[in-house]
RODO-2510 file (C-alpha; in nm, 4 decimals, decimal comma):
residues 610
     n   res          X          Y          Z
     1     m    10,7954     7,0750     2,0167
     2     d    10,6807     6,9726     1,6699
     3     s    10,9479     6,8734     1,4247
     4     a    10,9732     7,0692     1,1029
     5     p    10,8705     6,8937     0,7791
     6     q    11,1583     6,7191     0,6091
     7     p    11,2681     6,8499     0,2697
     8     g    11,1122     6,6582    -0,0173
     9     s    10,8360     6,4971     0,1951
    10     p    10,4869     6,5431     0,0414
    11     s    10,2352     6,7470     0,2331
    12     l     9,8910     6,6107     0,3250
    13     i     9,7148     6,8538     0,0925
    14     a     9,9331     6,7498    -0,2007
    15     t     9,8629     6,3825    -0,1316
    16     i     9,4885     6,4399    -0,1191
    17     g     9,5113     6,6456    -0,4377
    18     r     9,6888     6,3660    -0,6231
    19     i     9,4304     6,1118    -0,5037
    20     v     9,1447     6,3340    -0,6214
    21     l     9,3199     6,3967    -0,9527
    22     d     9,3770     6,0243    -1,0037
    23     g     9,0117     5,9602    -0,9249
    24     i     8,9019     6,2184    -1,1815
    25     v     9,1287     6,0625    -1,4420
    26     v     8,9834     5,7163    -1,3726
    27     v     8,6266     5,8469    -1,4022
    28     l     8,7057     6,0297    -1,7269
    29     r     8,8657     5,7180    -1,8705
    30     a     8,5612     5,5094    -1,7733
    31     v     8,3256     5,7630    -1,9310
    32     g     8,5409     5,7735    -2,2425
    33     f     8,5382     5,3951    -2,2640
    34     l     8,1580     5,3825    -2,2318
    35     l     8,1174     5,6525    -2,4972
    36     a     8,3548     5,4644    -2,7253
    37     v     8,1517     5,1479    -2,6777
    38     l     7,8156     5,3199    -2,7351
    39     i     7,9404     5,5125    -3,0381
    40     g     8,1870     5,2621    -3,1791
    41     i     7,9820     4,9427    -3,1650
    42     p     7,6973     5,0760    -3,3848
    43     l     7,9603     5,1927    -3,6363
    44     l     8,1464     4,8610    -3,6281
    45     i     7,8504     4,6218    -3,6423
    46     g     7,8037     4,6651    -4,0179
    47     p     8,1730     4,6322    -4,1143
    48     l     8,2208     4,3367    -3,8790
    49     l     7,9263     4,1511    -4,0324
    50     v     8,0651     4,2214    -4,3800
    51     v     8,4054     4,0880    -4,2763
    52     g     8,2380     3,7817    -4,1272
    53     l     8,0525     3,7219    -4,4518
    54     v     8,3738     3,7589    -4,6529
    55     v     8,5544     3,5151    -4,4240
    56     l     8,2674     3,2676    -4,4521
    57     i     8,2699     3,2878    -4,8309
    58     a     8,6482     3,2499    -4,8381
    59     f     8,6249     2,9465    -4,6123
    60     v     8,3704     2,7789    -4,8395
    61     c     8,5649     2,8624    -5,1566
    62     t     8,8943     2,7251    -5,0207
    63     a     8,7397     2,4044    -4,8885
    64     p     8,8588     2,1876    -5,1836
    65     t     9,2237     2,2906    -5,1266
    66     s     9,2322     2,2545    -4,7484
    67     g     9,2960     1,8837    -4,7248
    68     v     9,0918     1,6004    -4,5773
    69     y     9,2341     1,6636    -4,2292
    70     r     9,0271     1,9784    -4,1810
    71     t     8,6911     1,8030    -4,1611
    72     a     8,8334     1,5100    -3,9655
    73     l     9,0008     1,7254    -3,7007
    74     t     8,7010     1,9524    -3,6664
    75     r     8,4796     1,6487    -3,6032
    76     v     8,7247     1,5073    -3,3496
    77     y     8,7554     1,8360    -3,1584
    78     m     8,3770     1,8794    -3,1515
    79     r     8,3224     1,5344    -3,0019
    80     h     8,6081     1,5071    -2,7525
    81     k     8,6514     1,8580    -2,6140
    82     l     8,4401     2,0394    -2,3580
    83     s     8,5376     2,3926    -2,4629
    84     p     8,3448     2,3774    -2,7945
    85     l     8,0380     2,2714    -2,5989
    86     f     8,0559     2,5884    -2,3878
    87     a     8,1041     2,7991    -2,7017
    88     a     7,8015     2,6368    -2,8675
    89     v     7,5942     2,6997    -2,5537
    90     v     7,6907     3,0681    -2,5632
    91     v     7,5889     3,0977    -2,9303
    92     t     7,2650     2,9109    -2,8588
    93     l     7,1665     3,1349    -2,5678
    94     c     7,2529     3,4558    -2,7548
    95     t     7,0575     3,3512    -3,0629
    96     m     6,7610     3,2406    -2,8534
    97     m     6,7625     3,5626    -2,6492
    98     v     6,7699     3,7979    -2,9485
    99     i     6,4997     3,6032    -3,1382
   100     i     6,2690     3,5993    -2,8343
   101     v     6,3144     3,9723    -2,7684
   102     i     6,2667     4,0851    -3,1265
   103     s     5,9689     3,8494    -3,1764
   104     v     5,7846     3,9583    -2,8611
   105     m     5,8484     4,3281    -2,9281
   106     g     5,7465     4,2811    -3,2911
   107     g     5,4312     4,1030    -3,1742
   108     f     5,3440     4,3955    -2,9487
   109     l     5,3929     4,6358    -3,2389
   110     d     5,1685     4,4263    -3,4647
   111     l     4,9023     4,4056    -3,1915
   112     m     4,9245     4,7810    -3,1442
   113     r     4,8844     4,8455    -3,5155
   114     s     4,5885     4,6080    -3,5466
   115     s     4,4229     4,7611    -3,2392
   116     v     4,4645     5,1141    -3,3758
   117     k     4,3445     5,0065    -3,7191
   118     r     4,0400     4,8304    -3,5757
   119     l     3,8540     5,1521    -3,4893
   120     s     4,0254     5,3806    -3,7400
   121     s     3,9297     5,4310    -4,1020
   122     d     4,1908     5,4033    -4,3771
   123     v     4,1633     5,7728    -4,4622
   124     s     3,9876     6,0610    -4,2850
   125     v     3,8800     6,4027    -4,4101
   126     k     3,8778     6,6428    -4,1155
   127     s     3,7687     6,9979    -4,0494
   128     g     3,7889     7,2232    -3,7459
   129     v     3,5711     7,1775    -3,4379
   130     q     3,2939     7,3833    -3,5960
   131     g     3,2453     7,1197    -3,8676
   132     f     3,1683     7,1559    -4,2361
   133     g     2,8511     7,1326    -4,4408
   134     h     2,7534     6,9505    -4,7601
   135     y     2,9307     6,6394    -4,6305
   136     e     2,6698     6,4126    -4,7937
   137     e     2,7733     6,5486    -5,1327
   138     l     3,1412     6,4923    -5,0578
   139     a     3,0691     6,1378    -4,9392
   140     k     2,8885     6,0607    -5,2657
   141     r     3,1772     6,1990    -5,4704
   142     l     3,4238     5,9881    -5,2762
   143     e     3,2194     5,6672    -5,3039
   144     a     3,2097     5,7172    -5,6823
   145     l     3,5868     5,6615    -5,6890
   146     d     3,7218     5,3185    -5,7761
   147     e     3,9720     5,3577    -5,4917
   148     v     3,7033     5,4086    -5,2246
   149     e     3,4755     5,1369    -5,0931
   150     a     3,2710     5,3379    -4,8418
   151     a     3,2539     5,6758    -4,6664
   152     t     3,0534     5,7766    -4,3606
   153     p     3,0185     6,0986    -4,1543
   154     v     3,1556     6,1059    -3,7996
   155     t     3,1067     6,3983    -3,5639
   156     v     3,3817     6,4221    -3,3036
   157     g     3,3773     6,6330    -2,9894
   158     y     3,4810     6,6289    -2,6270
   159     g     3,2592     6,6328    -2,3235
   160     l     3,2152     6,5411    -1,9608
   161     l     3,0687     6,2015    -1,8753
   162     r     2,8989     6,1855    -1,5370
   163     v     2,8484     5,8387    -1,3883
   164     k     2,6075     5,8108    -1,0983
   165     r     2,6015     5,5062    -0,8717
   166     q     2,3477     5,4407    -0,5969
   167     l     2,3881     5,2031    -0,3043
   168     v     2,0523     5,0595    -0,1986
   169     d     1,9469     4,8252     0,0788
   170     l     1,7389     4,5109     0,0400
   171     n     1,4183     4,7183     0,0494
   172     g     1,5260     4,9302    -0,2482
   173     k     1,5986     5,2369    -0,0328
   174     v     1,8891     5,4517    -0,1498
   175     v     2,1619     5,4499     0,1149
   176     s     2,4286     5,6563    -0,0617
   177     v     2,4952     5,8196    -0,3979
   178     t     2,8361     5,8684    -0,5591
   179     e     2,9132     6,0574    -0,8780
   180     q     3,2248     6,0468    -1,0919
   181     v     3,3053     6,2814    -1,3793
   182     k     3,5421     6,1976    -1,6626
   183     t     3,6552     6,3774    -1,9774
   184     v     3,5814     6,1681    -2,2864
   185     e     3,6050     6,1859    -2,6629
   186     v     3,2526     6,1656    -2,8026
   187     r     3,1845     6,0298    -3,1502
   188     g     2,8504     6,0614    -3,3197
   189     i     2,8190     5,7773    -3,5696
   190     d     2,5787     5,5810    -3,7829
   191     p     2,6584     5,2261    -3,6587
   192     a     2,5935     5,0559    -3,9937
   193     g     2,7967     5,3094    -4,1899
   194     y     3,0742     5,3153    -3,9305
   195     t     3,0970     4,9360    -3,9438
   196     r     3,1522     4,9565    -4,3192
   197     v     3,4678     5,1654    -4,2739
   198     t     3,5997     5,0330    -3,9390
   199     g     3,5769     4,7253    -3,7177
   200     y     3,3103     4,8809    -3,4938
   201     e     3,0757     4,5810    -3,4933
   202     s     3,3532     4,3343    -3,4115
   203     s     3,4725     4,5619    -3,1286
   204     l     3,1393     4,5372    -2,9409
   205     y     3,2368     4,3433    -2,6324
   206     w     2,9163     4,2026    -2,4836
   207     r     2,7863     3,9314    -2,7140
   208     p     2,6348     3,5823    -2,6608
   209     e     2,9567     3,3847    -2,7178
   210     l     3,1304     3,5795    -2,4400
   211     f     2,8757     3,4668    -2,1817
   212     e     2,9105     3,1094    -2,3075
   213     q     3,2886     3,1313    -2,2590
   214     w     3,2357     3,2594    -1,9049
   215     r     2,9964     2,9728    -1,8290
   216     e     3,2465     2,7122    -1,9552
   217     r     3,5293     2,8723    -1,7580
   218     l     3,3256     2,8786    -1,4366
   219     d     3,2385     2,5088    -1,4828
   220     e     3,6118     2,4316    -1,5210
   221     l     3,6991     2,6296    -1,2083
   222     t     3,4214     2,4592    -1,0125
   223     a     3,5440     2,1134    -1,1160
   224     e     3,9031     2,2030    -1,0196
   225     a     3,7912     2,3362    -0,6792
   226     r     3,5896     2,0224    -0,6064
   227     s     3,8798     1,7963    -0,7054
   228     d     4,1009     1,9900    -0,4622
   229     g     3,8363     1,9570    -0,1875
   230     d     3,7736     2,3347    -0,1760
   231     t     3,3953     2,3393    -0,1363
   232     f     3,3885     2,7122    -0,0520
   233     a     3,5568     2,8105    -0,3808
   234     a     3,3260     2,5741    -0,5717
   235     k     3,0224     2,7462    -0,4170
   236     v     3,1627     3,0904    -0,5080
   237     y     3,2040     2,9853    -0,8709
   238     q     2,8498     2,8505    -0,8852
   239     d     2,7176     3,1746    -0,7346
   240     r     2,9051     3,3614    -1,0053
   241     k     2,7407     3,1372    -1,2626
   242     g     2,4028     3,2333    -1,1147
   243     e     2,4912     3,6030    -1,1522
   244     l     2,5807     3,5385    -1,5145
   245     s     2,2316     3,4082    -1,5892
   246     h     2,0898     3,7576    -1,5338
   247     f     2,2767     3,8833    -1,8422
   248     e     2,2401     3,5884    -2,0760
   249     g     1,9832     3,6118    -2,3513
   250     v     1,9976     3,9944    -2,3634
   251     d     2,0674     4,1314    -2,7117
   252     y     2,3506     4,3695    -2,6200
   253     h     2,5043     4,3288    -2,9651
   254     g     2,1858     4,4315    -3,1440
   255     a     2,1342     4,7239    -2,9081
   256     g     2,4881     4,8439    -2,9817
   257     m     2,4321     4,8202    -3,3567
   258     r     2,0882     4,9836    -3,3552
   259     f     2,1689     5,2413    -3,0854
   260     k     1,8319     5,1626    -2,9342
   261     p     1,7873     5,0593    -2,5700
   262     l     1,5376     4,7843    -2,4959
   263     d     1,2045     4,9076    -2,3609
   264     a     1,2712     4,7225    -2,0349
   265     w     1,5823     4,9390    -1,9808
   266     q     1,3986     5,2706    -2,0050
   267     p     1,3154     5,4595    -1,6841
   268     k     0,9627     5,3925    -1,5638
   269     k     0,9029     5,7650    -1,5416
   270     g     1,0027     6,0415    -1,7785
   271     p     1,0974     6,0451    -2,1479
   272     k     1,2743     5,7614    -2,3219
   273     l     1,6505     5,7977    -2,3314
   274     p     1,8859     5,7363    -2,6264
   275     a     2,1707     5,4840    -2,6293
   276     i     2,5399     5,5270    -2,5643
   277     v     2,8268     5,2802    -2,6144
   278     l     3,1264     5,3235    -2,3857
   279     g     3,4867     5,2198    -2,4275
   280     i     3,5455     4,9159    -2,2085
   281     e     3,7769     5,1126    -1,9747
   282     v     3,5703     5,4326    -1,9579
   283     d     3,3683     5,3112    -1,6578
   284     p     3,5640     5,4524    -1,3608
   285     s     3,4149     5,2126    -1,1037
   286     p     3,6552     4,9687    -0,9333
   287     y     3,3908     4,6987    -0,9926
   288     a     3,4443     4,7406    -1,3687
   289     r     3,8111     4,6423    -1,3716
   290     r     3,9398     4,3464    -1,5645
   291     m     3,9871     4,0117    -1,4000
   292     r     4,3173     3,8261    -1,4040
   293     g     4,2366     3,6300    -1,7208
   294     g     4,1866     3,9554    -1,9105
   295     r     3,8078     3,9242    -1,9282
   296     y     3,5495     4,1597    -1,7832
   297     w     3,2685     4,0536    -1,5528
   298     p     2,9252     4,1978    -1,6436
   299     n     2,8015     4,2440    -1,2870
   300     g     2,9023     4,5770    -1,1359
   301     r     2,9208     4,7527    -1,4725
   302     l     2,6703     4,9995    -1,6162
   303     l     2,4887     4,7296    -1,8172
   304     q     2,1190     4,6678    -1,7745
   305     s     2,0298     4,3044    -1,7068
   306     a     1,7388     4,0816    -1,8038
   307     d     1,5791     4,1632    -1,4662
   308     s     1,5731     4,5402    -1,5239
   309     a     1,1997     4,5458    -1,5971
   310     r     1,1220     4,3948    -1,2546
   311     l     1,3540     4,6225    -1,0568
   312     p     1,2776     4,9729    -0,9323
   313     d     1,4794     5,2542    -1,0916
   314     s     1,6862     5,2933    -0,7738
   315     m     1,8219     4,9350    -0,8057
   316     r     1,9132     4,9528    -1,1741
   317     p     2,2378     5,0840    -1,3243
   318     q     2,1753     5,4564    -1,3545
   319     p     2,1737     5,6406    -1,6892
   320     v     2,4918     5,8361    -1,7595
   321     s     2,4945     6,2109    -1,8232
   322     l     2,6949     6,3668    -2,1037
   323     t     2,7726     6,7390    -2,1272
   324     l     2,8821     6,8900    -2,4597
   325     v     2,9662     7,2487    -2,5550
   326     p     2,8238     7,3440    -2,8975
   327     m     3,0043     7,5764    -3,1361
   328     s     2,8436     7,7790    -3,4113
   329     s     2,9572     7,7696    -3,7725
   330     k     3,1342     8,1013    -3,7000
   331     g     3,3406     7,9381    -3,4244
   332     t     3,1658     8,0987    -3,1239
   333     l     3,0782     7,8945    -2,8143
   334     i     2,7169     7,8332    -2,7171
   335     e     2,5690     7,7266    -2,3837
   336     p     2,6622     7,3705    -2,2719
   337     v     2,4051     7,0998    -2,3449
   338     l     2,3316     6,8114    -2,1077
   339     g     2,1929     6,4773    -2,2207
   340     q     2,1154     6,1479    -2,0492
   341     f     2,1870     5,8101    -2,2064
   342     i     2,1490     5,4400    -2,1333
   343     v     2,4572     5,2212    -2,1738
   344     v     2,3717     4,9442    -2,4215
   345     n     2,7176     4,7940    -2,4850
   346     e     3,0898     4,8596    -2,4655
   347     t     3,3708     4,8480    -2,7213
   348     k     3,7144     4,6971    -2,6863
   349     s     3,9716     4,7850    -2,9512
   350     g     4,2714     4,6578    -2,7566
   351     l     4,4287     5,0052    -2,7375
   352     y     4,3997     5,1520    -2,3892
   353     e     4,4100     5,5159    -2,5022
   354     l     4,0954     5,4605    -2,7096
   355     d     3,9059     5,2301    -2,4760
   356     n     3,9711     5,4556    -2,1778
   357     s     3,8351     5,7748    -2,3299
   358     r     3,6029     5,7137    -2,6258
   359     v     3,2222     5,6880    -2,6265
   360     y     2,9731     5,6598    -2,9132
   361     i     2,6264     5,8130    -2,9497
   362     p     2,3880     5,8382    -3,2488
   363     l     2,5006     6,0846    -3,5167
   364     d     2,1749     6,2835    -3,5265
   365     i     2,1737     6,3307    -3,1480
   366     m     2,5372     6,4406    -3,1529
   367     q     2,4638     6,6936    -3,4249
   368     s     2,1614     6,8216    -3,2342
   369     m     2,3558     6,8621    -2,9082
   370     l     2,6389     7,0460    -3,0878
   371     d     2,3965     7,2614    -3,2904
   372     m     2,5232     7,1034    -3,6134
   373     d     2,1906     6,9777    -3,7451
   374     a     2,0210     7,1324    -4,0458
   375     g     1,8265     7,4517    -3,9929
   376     e     1,7879     7,8115    -4,1005
   377     a     1,9901     8,1241    -4,0350
   378     y     1,9793     8,4894    -4,1314
   379     e     2,1802     8,5667    -4,4406
   380     r     2,3857     8,8232    -4,2489
   381     p     2,4526     8,9066    -3,8818
   382     l     2,1770     9,1093    -3,7184
   383     t     2,2405     9,4675    -3,6086
   384     d     2,1614     9,5874    -3,2561
   385     a     1,8382     9,7457    -3,3756
   386     e     1,7331     9,4253    -3,5501
   387     l     1,8123     9,2278    -3,2367
   388     e     1,5823     9,4554    -3,0377
   389     l     1,3026     9,4030    -3,2933
   390     l     1,3567     9,0273    -3,2749
   391     a     1,3358     9,0407    -2,8946
   392     l     0,9972     9,2151    -2,9269
   393     g     0,8759     8,9394    -3,1586
   394     e     0,8717     9,1560    -3,4711
   395     t     1,0131     9,0041    -3,7894
   396     d     0,9364     9,2785    -4,0406
   397     g     1,2515     9,4380    -4,1735
   398     l     1,4764     9,1515    -4,0718
   399     p     1,7067     8,9846    -4,3287
   400     r     1,5696     8,6807    -4,5008
   401     k     1,6533     8,3358    -4,3713
   402     i     1,8523     8,0850    -4,5732
   403     p     1,8798     7,7092    -4,5188
   404     v     2,1898     7,5899    -4,3340
   405     p     2,3063     7,2332    -4,4076
   406     a     2,3911     6,9874    -4,1353
   407     r     2,7568     6,9788    -4,0372
   408     t     3,0029     6,7120    -3,9313
   409     t     3,3664     6,7244    -3,8269
   410     q     3,5033     6,4431    -4,0430
   411     l     3,4364     6,1788    -4,3053
   412     s     3,5781     5,8325    -4,2412
   413     i     3,6753     5,6433    -4,5567
   414     k     3,7541     5,2793    -4,6300
   415     l     3,9684     5,2132    -4,9358
   416     a     3,9214     4,9240    -5,1747
   417     d     4,1152     4,6109    -5,0843
   418     d     4,3773     4,6375    -5,3588
   419     i     4,4534     5,0087    -5,3104
   420     e     4,7812     5,1186    -5,1519
   421     l     4,7297     5,3573    -4,8606
   422     q     4,9145     5,6601    -4,9974
   423     a     4,7644     5,6187    -5,3447
   424     g     4,4176     5,6105    -5,1911
   425     r     4,4929     5,9189    -4,9833
   426     q     4,6018     6,1104    -5,2946
   427     a     4,2830     6,0126    -5,4792
   428     v     4,0758     6,1380    -5,1842
   429     q     4,2799     6,4590    -5,1714
   430     d     4,2056     6,5314    -5,5397
   431     v     3,8305     6,4959    -5,4807
   432     v     3,8472     6,7160    -5,1692
   433     d     4,0313     6,9880    -5,3640
   434     k     3,7585     6,9935    -5,6309
   435     f     3,4904     6,9937    -5,3582
   436     l     3,6494     7,2958    -5,1888
   437     a     3,6654     7,4771    -5,5230
   438     d     3,2883     7,4251    -5,5630
   439     h     3,2158     7,5216    -5,1991
   440     p     3,4637     7,7932    -5,0992
   441     n     3,2741     7,8702    -4,7761
   442     v     3,3261     7,5208    -4,6324
   443     g     3,6633     7,6076    -4,4827
   444     l     3,9868     7,4143    -4,4541
   445     l     3,9744     7,0343    -4,4874
   446     s     4,2716     6,8052    -4,4254
   447     v     4,3225     6,4463    -4,5410
   448     h     4,5091     6,1943    -4,3227
   449     t     4,5747     5,8214    -4,3281
   450     w     4,5309     5,6146    -4,0112
   451     e     4,9086     5,5754    -3,9861
   452     q     4,9584     5,9531    -3,9931
   453     q     4,6964     6,0054    -3,7228
   454     h     4,8627     5,7579    -3,4856
   455     s     5,2242     5,8022    -3,5985
   456     t     5,3460     5,9226    -3,2586
   457     l     5,2289     5,6108    -3,0778
   458     l     5,3352     5,3632    -3,3471
   459     n     5,6772     5,5236    -3,3945
   460     a     5,7375     5,5139    -3,0196
   461     v     5,6744     5,1380    -3,0072
   462     q     5,8855     5,0863    -3,3210
   463     n     6,1752     5,2791    -3,1660
   464     e     6,1445     5,0798    -2,8428
   465     k     6,1666     4,7566    -3,0414
   466     g     6,4797     4,8769    -3,2193
   467     l     6,6424     5,0018    -2,8985
   468     v     6,5802     4,6811    -2,7014
   469     t     6,7005     4,4661    -2,9905
   470     f     7,0151     4,6792    -3,0226
   471     l     7,0942     4,6463    -2,6512
   472     f     7,0591     4,2678    -2,6623
   473     a     7,2720     4,2599    -2,9779
   474     i     7,5513     4,4374    -2,7860
   475     i     7,5226     4,1773    -2,5103
   476     s     7,5491     3,9069    -2,7767
   477     l     7,8659     4,0643    -2,9192
   478     v     8,0239     4,0454    -2,5752
   479     a     7,9336     3,6755    -2,5691
   480     f     8,1010     3,6221    -2,9058
   481     v     8,4176     3,7803    -2,7658
   482     m     8,4043     3,5001    -2,5108
   483     v     8,3791     3,2507    -2,7984
   484     g     8,6907     3,4038    -2,9520
   485     t     8,8698     3,3647    -2,6180
   486     v     8,7758     2,9963    -2,6098
   487     f     8,9311     2,9440    -2,9541
   488     y     9,2413     3,1366    -2,8548
   489     n     9,2938     2,8954    -2,5666
   490     i     9,2313     2,6011    -2,7988
   491     v     9,5088     2,7233    -3,0304
   492     l     9,7466     2,7495    -2,7338
   493     e     9,6505     2,3994    -2,6251
   494     k     9,6938     2,2522    -2,9739
   495     t    10,0179     2,4281    -3,0639
   496     r    10,2165     2,1005    -3,0866
   497     d     9,9408     1,9413    -3,2999
   498     i     9,9568     2,2395    -3,5346
   499     g    10,3363     2,1963    -3,5563
   500     v    10,2945     1,8299    -3,6508
   501     l    10,0433     1,9223    -3,9244
   502     r    10,2729     2,1905    -4,0629
   503     a    10,5702     1,9504    -4,0536
   504     l    10,3674     1,6925    -4,2474
   505     g    10,2988     1,9462    -4,5240
   506     a     9,9757     2,1176    -4,4239
   507     s     9,9512     2,4684    -4,5675
   508     r     9,8943     2,7797    -4,3607
   509     l     9,5523     2,8217    -4,5256
   510     g     9,4629     2,4631    -4,4407
   511     v     9,5542     2,5121    -4,0756
   512     a     9,3535     2,8363    -4,0616
   513     n     9,0573     2,6600    -4,2183
   514     i     9,0542     2,4036    -3,9373
   515     f     8,9610     2,6708    -3,6851
   516     l     8,7333     2,8581    -3,9236
   517     g     8,5486     2,5302    -3,9796
   518     y     8,5431     2,4850    -3,6052
   519     g     8,3722     2,8239    -3,5683
   520     l     8,1344     2,7524    -3,8554
   521     s     8,0280     2,4238    -3,6961
   522     i     7,9674     2,5879    -3,3601
   523     g     7,7759     2,8725    -3,5276
   524     i     7,5493     2,6357    -3,7198
   525     v     7,4819     2,4139    -3,4196
   526     g     7,4304     2,7063    -3,1809
   527     g     7,2222     2,9093    -3,4268
   528     l     6,9849     2,6242    -3,5089
   529     l     6,9526     2,5181    -3,1454
   530     g     6,8873     2,8807    -3,0472
   531     l     6,6182     2,9084    -3,3142
   532     g     6,4560     2,5845    -3,1973
   533     l     6,4572     2,6870    -2,8298
   534     a     6,3235     3,0335    -2,9182
   535     m     6,0342     2,8804    -3,1135
   536     l     5,9621     2,6397    -2,8274
   537     i     5,9486     2,9242    -2,5737
   538     i     5,7608     3,1780    -2,7879
   539     f     5,4866     2,9376    -2,8985
   540     n     5,4330     2,8310    -2,5358
   541     i     5,5115     3,1569    -2,3584
   542     n     5,1588     3,2072    -2,2228
   543     e     5,1520     2,8521    -2,0853
   544     i     5,4931     2,9138    -1,9244
   545     n     5,3577     3,2347    -1,7715
   546     d     5,0538     3,0512    -1,6288
   547     l     5,2746     2,7704    -1,4947
   548     l     5,5055     3,0170    -1,3161
   549     f     5,2069     3,1907    -1,1607
   550     d     5,0288     2,8737    -1,0509
   551     r     5,3403     2,7102    -0,9018
   552     f     5,5457     3,0043    -0,7745
   553     g     5,3135     3,3085    -0,7846
   554     i     5,5398     3,4790    -1,0435
   555     a     5,3548     3,6577    -1,3248
   556     m     5,5744     3,7733    -1,6143
   557     w     5,2608     3,9093    -1,7808
   558     n     4,9533     4,0188    -1,5881
   559     p     4,6539     4,1079    -1,8097
   560     q     4,5207     4,3321    -1,5318
   561     t     4,8296     4,5521    -1,5694
   562     y     4,9065     4,5262    -1,9410
   563     y     4,6250     4,5921    -2,1784
   564     f     4,6725     4,2994    -2,4148
   565     d     4,5210     3,9800    -2,2763
   566     t     4,8048     3,7511    -2,3845
   567     i     5,1710     3,7716    -2,4805
   568     p     5,2007     3,7617    -2,8617
   569     e     5,3142     3,4231    -2,9924
   570     q     5,4674     3,4924    -3,3317
   571     i     5,8059     3,4821    -3,5029
   572     n     5,8978     3,6852    -3,8085
   573     p     6,0677     3,4304    -4,0398
   574     t     6,2782     3,6961    -4,2128
   575     e     6,4090     3,8441    -3,8869
   576     a     6,4770     3,4998    -3,7387
   577     t     6,6680     3,3935    -4,0523
   578     f     6,8886     3,7035    -4,0424
   579     i     6,9571     3,6505    -3,6717
   580     v     7,0663     3,2882    -3,7277
   581     i     7,2856     3,3876    -4,0240
   582     g     7,4325     3,6700    -3,8149
   583     a     7,5094     3,4261    -3,5329
   584     i     7,6885     3,1937    -3,7757
   585     m     7,8919     3,4791    -3,9267
   586     c     7,9824     3,6130    -3,5819
   587     s     8,0949     3,2646    -3,4770
   588     v     8,3214     3,2404    -3,7812
   589     l     8,4438     3,5968    -3,7277
   590     s     8,5267     3,5268    -3,3642
   591     t     8,7700     3,2534    -3,4767
   592     v     8,9617     3,4729    -3,7224
   593     i     9,2256     3,5845    -3,4706
   594     a     9,2807     3,2290    -3,3479
   595     a     9,2940     3,0978    -3,7056
   596     l     9,5507     3,3603    -3,8112
   597     m     9,7570     3,2900    -3,5013
   598     a     9,7557     2,9162    -3,5801
   599     a     9,8467     2,9755    -3,9458
   600     r    10,1430     3,1977    -3,8530
   601     l    10,3029     2,9404    -3,6201
   602     n    10,6489     2,8208    -3,7236
   603     p    10,6517     2,4370    -3,7353
   604     v    10,9844     2,4152    -3,5506
   605     d    10,8754     2,6532    -3,2734
   606     a    10,5408     2,4775    -3,2465
   607     l    10,7028     2,1369    -3,2006
   608     r    10,9208     2,2775    -2,9238
   609     y    10,6232     2,4388    -2,7486
   610     e    10,5684     2,3135    -2,3917
***
């Protein structure tokens, strides 16, 4: 028979309830602590740095009244104690870590900005997708400004790029055909004019010096393979060098600037095709991917070679097809237009979003495909009866025709070298306002700087830099707490020495200054060593990455994955200076508690301390 529960004994349910309640309290306390850290540290960083600066200034100002023992004891402690060495190592590592992080992230931001700027004009005047007329007049007005160096029309649209690849046997017979379709941003440009306002010419990838670099690299790889006794790899590199010879001597750069394919590239049958320049990542073929060094190999891409004239059409890279949907000046859609083009070069800006989706074709062909070229139109919409007469071929009684100017979707503008971006934008805006007053039927035009057009991307990278730097700064603050703990233990260890100094007449301020000087010395040594190590790592970071990959197969940075070919090697002097000064102030600040504790010691109690 079960015994009855004793009075006052807790039940099982009550015990479980208390355990659960205690667990909830622990979790809530942990969450509260984390929130306090995340909210409190950003609020305290500024005041703490100010206090550190005040303490540092006070230390320097009181140096003449602190006695000769301060410098002597600081030097002795630095040379004969191991604890200061650990503290200096902590300061060194924290300083080095923050400088490396902020420099690499800042380098990525600068690379991103330069890549965006490379194929973007300083200022752009944009309309809707239907475009606007009289753009030549607006361009002339803008180029008459002292603030504007050049202006050029650019017609922007979106279309479908169809890439056709044929697999042929040794006899030139087509074995299989694959097609891939990709949505792209199409820009109709005048290459010479577009080069005046952007870095279009410098972005053309295939040029003679690139093939020379490939040849030198293949010779190096062949020599390394032969020295290692790897004859198979040496033969592969020489075969690659033979493939390279098929593309050398071809004027890809000139073809990309003239938008004119070489006669040898044209199909042997049918009309001659116009040129197209693709972004370097637009080609969807797996054979077009980047190699590990960040370079692209010409074979397997859509480029014609020097042997194209001797090959049948089935064995050449096939022309690409581009489909665009025109829109009338009234905003109504027209039937899609299909055009075929020959790839004459590719562009590389360094920004994946652009190089993966942008293609360039001649401006006049773009305008023709989008029905934006000059022509004639009836002065008013035709009625149903007039449409029936027109269908019968009768023109009597129809409204008269008026000339319609060619249209474009935007003007790209380069400002003069000494003009600030916003001032230049305002000058362009004033001209556009007067132009719209003279041509009220043009429609709405907007004026944007290149920073405004890409603000989302640039701000995202800027915020990432700030966030990562902030997180590493928090980690560094935790390290400086450890430095403060080291000094606290030093004060406990040197309590009797402090009592002797006080008994011999040392002031409280003089005793406090010993430990403040201790912290200052460690901050200076650690900050400068951290700066030196950070510079050593940053300016050799790509070599370190290659060494890790060659010896251990570890790649911190793989150019096949990340779009920039190399890790940026730069240090912002202003940021590095502030970081070193902050490390020194934090080192001094971390000794304040220990210094106050030492200054408050009673000489009699200190001498009795065991």
